[in-house]
Kinemage of the C-alpha trace (Angstrom):
@kinemage 1
@onewidth
@group {chain A} dominant
@subgroup {mainchain}
@vectorlist {calphas} color= white
{ca met a 1} P -6.921 -5.545 -2.920
{ca ser a 2} L -5.675 -2.015 -3.800
{ca ile a 3} L -5.677 -0.170 -0.593
{ca arg a 4} L -4.074 3.286 -0.498
{ca leu a 5} L -4.108 6.706 1.248
{ca glu a 6} L -5.985 9.500 -0.708
{ca leu a 7} L -5.612 13.496 0.064
{ca val a 8} L -9.171 15.250 0.938
{ca thr a 9} L -10.340 16.934 -2.221
{ca pro a 10} L -13.363 18.851 -3.512
{ca ala a 11} L -14.055 15.570 -5.337
{ca asn a 12} L -14.567 13.383 -2.050
{ca val a 13} L -14.923 15.561 0.636
{ca his a 14} L -18.694 15.425 0.349
{ca ala a 15} L -18.136 11.218 0.212
{ca ala a 16} L -15.723 11.484 3.422
{ca cys a 17} L -18.456 13.514 5.345
{ca asp a 18} L -20.941 11.281 4.761
{ca leu a 19} L -18.832 7.778 6.333
{ca lys a 20} L -20.075 6.574 9.146
{ca val a 21} L -18.852 4.064 12.001
{ca leu a 22} L -21.576 1.585 13.602
{ca pro a 23} L -24.074 3.776 15.525
{ca glu a 24} L -22.476 1.917 18.994
{ca gln a 25} L -19.200 4.002 17.907
{ca glu a 26} L -20.668 7.125 17.053
{ca ala a 27} L -20.264 7.960 21.131
{ca val a 28} L -16.598 7.465 21.233
{ca val a 29} L -15.343 8.772 17.563
{ca ala a 30} L -15.923 12.096 16.057
{ca pro a 31} L -17.206 12.502 12.745
{ca val a 32} L -15.252 13.231 10.074
{ca val a 33} L -16.672 16.510 9.353
{ca leu a 34} L -15.867 17.378 12.725
{ca ser a 35} L -12.079 15.940 11.943
{ca leu a 36} L -12.166 17.776 8.835
{ca ala a 37} L -12.636 21.254 10.265
{ca glu a 38} L -10.417 20.373 13.645
{ca ala a 39} L -8.080 19.595 10.468
{ca tyr a 40} L -8.616 22.850 8.811
{ca ala a 41} L -8.018 24.926 12.029
{ca asn a 42} L -4.540 22.827 12.492
{ca arg a 43} L -3.296 22.551 8.812
{ca asp a 44} L -0.055 23.040 9.940
{ca thr a 45} L -0.021 20.254 12.248
{ca ala a 46} L -2.676 17.727 10.828
{ca trp a 47} L -2.416 14.590 8.274
{ca pro a 48} L -6.157 14.022 7.038
{ca arg a 49} L -5.767 11.147 4.842
{ca leu a 50} L -8.872 8.929 3.117
{ca val a 51} L -8.699 5.024 3.224
{ca tyr a 52} L -9.743 3.571 -0.201
{ca asp a 53} L -9.990 0.229 -1.598
{ca gly a 54} L -10.201 -0.198 -4.998
{ca glu a 55} L -12.694 2.784 -6.344
{ca asp a 56} L -14.194 2.515 -2.736
{ca leu a 57} L -14.432 5.082 0.011
{ca val a 58} L -13.358 2.743 3.378
{ca gly a 59} L -12.294 4.979 5.958
{ca phe a 60} L -10.796 8.216 7.241
{ca val a 61} L -7.699 8.706 9.562
{ca met a 62} L -6.072 11.589 10.997
{ca ala a 63} L -2.435 12.246 12.632
{ca ala a 64} L -0.744 15.326 13.818
{ca phe a 65} L 3.081 15.740 13.484
{ca asp a 66} L 3.531 18.779 15.750
{ca pro a 67} L 7.212 17.531 17.546
{ca gly a 68} L 7.106 21.058 19.238
{ca asn a 69} L 3.833 20.169 21.641
{ca pro a 70} L 4.470 20.838 25.170
{ca val a 71} L 2.308 17.594 25.503
{ca thr a 72} L 4.006 15.103 24.551
{ca ala a 73} L 0.826 12.816 23.902
{ca phe a 74} L 0.216 15.483 20.940
{ca arg a 75} L 3.631 15.516 19.460
{ca cys a 76} L 3.153 12.726 16.780
{ca gly a 77} L 0.034 10.330 16.549
{ca ile a 78} L -3.313 9.778 15.039
{ca trp a 79} L -6.238 11.991 15.992
{ca arg a 80} L -8.641 9.994 14.371
{ca leu a 81} L -9.551 6.758 12.793
{ca asn a 82} L -12.587 5.878 11.479
{ca ile a 83} L -13.394 2.811 8.934
{ca ala a 84} L -16.564 2.242 7.393
{ca ala a 85} L -19.727 0.280 9.246
{ca asp a 86} L -19.883 -2.581 6.609
{ca his a 87} L -16.150 -2.472 5.890
{ca gln a 88} L -14.434 -2.906 9.736
{ca gly a 89} L -12.961 -6.207 10.513
{ca lys a 90} L -11.129 -6.365 7.223
{ca gly a 91} L -7.470 -4.804 7.621
{ca tyr a 92} L -8.302 -1.162 6.454
{ca gly a 93} L -7.661 0.186 9.845
{ca arg a 94} L -4.654 -1.666 9.977
{ca phe a 95} L -3.596 -0.870 7.276
{ca ala a 96} L -4.201 3.166 8.492
{ca val a 97} L -2.244 2.923 11.412
{ca asp a 98} L 0.852 1.404 9.314
{ca ala a 99} L 0.653 3.984 7.167
{ca val a 100} L 0.173 6.964 9.747
{ca ala a 101} L 3.664 4.732 11.295
{ca ala a 102} L 5.541 4.773 8.005
{ca glu a 103} L 4.562 8.177 8.071
{ca ala a 104} L 6.169 9.043 11.274
{ca arg a 105} L 9.596 7.002 10.899
{ca asp a 106} L 9.942 9.295 7.715
{ca arg a 107} L 9.858 12.165 9.915
{ca gly a 108} L 12.542 10.657 12.372
{ca ala a 109} L 9.584 9.855 15.025
{ca asp a 110} L 10.386 6.786 17.634
{ca arg a 111} L 6.960 6.552 18.580
{ca ile a 112} L 3.147 7.631 17.666
{ca thr a 113} L 0.432 8.257 20.404
{ca val a 114} L -3.386 7.653 20.292
{ca leu a 115} L -5.727 8.238 22.324
{ca trp a 116} L -9.069 6.689 23.101
{ca val a 117} L -12.716 6.649 25.451
{ca pro a 118} L -12.789 3.463 28.093
{ca his a 119} L -15.895 2.556 26.552
{ca glu a 120} L -17.537 -1.020 25.831
{ca his a 121} L -17.782 -0.107 21.804
{ca gly a 122} L -14.749 2.163 21.840
{ca pro a 123} L -11.458 1.108 20.500
{ca glu a 124} L -8.751 -0.066 23.328
{ca glu a 125} L -8.834 -4.145 21.713
{ca phe a 126} L -8.161 -2.836 18.637
{ca tyr a 127} L -5.547 -0.524 19.175
{ca leu a 128} L -3.986 -3.067 22.070
{ca arg a 129} L -4.299 -5.702 18.952
{ca met a 130} L -1.417 -3.377 16.754
{ca gly a 131} L 1.178 -3.058 19.538
{ca phe a 132} L 0.043 -0.255 21.275
{ca arg a 133} L 0.411 -0.090 25.004
{ca pro a 134} L -1.395 2.700 27.839
{ca thr a 135} L 0.975 4.966 28.863
{ca gly a 136} L -0.422 5.524 32.175
{ca glu a 137} L -2.070 8.952 31.425
{ca gln a 138} L -5.315 10.863 30.729
{ca ile a 139} L -6.030 13.190 28.797
{ca gly a 140} L -9.775 14.918 28.655
{ca gly a 141} L -10.430 11.360 30.125
{ca gln a 142} L -9.323 9.048 27.567
{ca val a 143} L -6.124 6.799 28.118
{ca val a 144} L -3.307 7.751 26.387
{ca gly a 145} L -1.598 4.830 24.417
{ca glu a 146} L 1.562 4.657 22.821
{ca leu a 147} L 3.124 2.327 20.227
{ca arg a 148} L 7.242 2.196 19.444
{ca leu a 149} L 8.679 2.116 16.006
């Protein structure tokens, strides 16, 4: 596999917006188009990247790096992770989380956070397998998890 992250560009933005998760996951993760709008509005802190395997677009991850944020859960972490429905279970999500962790380490962080909706089709089990642990906090009905680096 030649998995890598790429910037969102005019050449790939339409493909990024067309990326779809499993139908049952749509209730617990925002579509890429909304994430890109949020990245545009938060361009000083958002870190949106596309996940490719060879020439195939297989996912999207958006992290945020905002060390001065008064909410500790928003200082360094994953805002979104969308893996295309037909590419789930192949290691792309793990690759994306590892890439965010590497970027966070390069920026001097000692942890990353993620929020997830408690839902039967939500990503909780995935994040727990990745080593995230609930902090005991909830924000907007979402569980806050952290991964120590």
